[in-house]
N, C-alpha and C positions, 0 to 999 in steps of 0.2 A: 632632166638631171644628167649631167655628164658623168662618165666613168670616174673621173677624178673626184667629183663631189661624192659619188656613191662610196668609194673606198675611203674617203676622208671621214664621212659619217659612220661608216662601218668600223673604222679604226677607233674613233672616239667612243662609239657605243661599246665596243669590246673592252676598251680601257676602263670604262666606268662600270659595265655590267659584270665582268668577270670577277673583280674583287668583291662586289656586293654579293654575287652568287656564292662565292667561296665562304664569305662570312656567314651567310644564311645556312649553308650546308654544315659548317663547323658548329654553329649554334644549335641546329636541330639534332645533329649526331651527339653533341655533348649532353643535351637534355635527355635524349633516349638512353645514352650510356649511364647517366646518373640515375634514371628511373630503374634501369635493369639492376644496377649495383644495389640500390636501396631495396628493391624487391628480393634480390638474392641474399643479401646480408640480413635483411629483416626476417626472412624465412629461416635462415640458419640460426639466428640468435633466439628466435621465439621458442623452439622446443628445449633449448639448453637452459633457459631460465625457469626456475621453480618458485612457486609462490610461497 
């Protein structure tokens, strides 16, 4: 494999892998944030409610 081919494949791989990685990272952090917010607001709301 020549250096030109190596850098061509590297560039194509990065163009494809970086956006996929960014979307996966956003998706996982969004899920984690939503779970933390649900836990936090669920705990705060629980004691305030009276039967």
